[in-house]
Phi, psi and omega in degrees: 000137181254126182270176185296324180294318179297318179295320179295316179295318179298318179296321176297317180295320178299314179299316180297315181295321178292324177297316177299319181297318179296319183292322188262355187304318182292331181275315184216089182299329180295317179294321177299319177296322179296318177300317181293320178299317179295318180299318178296319179293322177298316180296319180293321180294323180274358180057048174240153175276146172293139176300153185306318182298328180275327177300326182282352176266003180237129178294133181290339186264308183256000178061024179272154180285126181236140175237130181302133178086348181254299178230025172206156176253140178239124181229151175251126181246145182253354182299142183050252175267138177298137181207162177258135177246121177252121180254118178284128180275354176279312182251344178083003181276161181251146171238130181250132180237116181292145174260109184263142173277148180284128183288322181299319181297317181294320180293319180294326180291329180291325184278000000 
């Protein structure tokens, strides 16, 4: 069983490792990937989810560290529901993230 203190420490380590990965990515992409792998393992061991901002920096298919404009393409599509498409340049796969409208805002506008 993992207690709250362990989860808090794990989250701090995950944040630190992702910060290190962003800083060093241009100099040594292999080391940045290693930092991300360690961060994911720390999160899994502590049974915490990666925060949304960090989940979007990891390819869902090949688990590689991606930075917009460096090794991935980011596009906004309007078809059907508006969504963001992130294309990983390592594996070539796409990740789609829906752009949701806020329901509270819509409900308040009706009244």
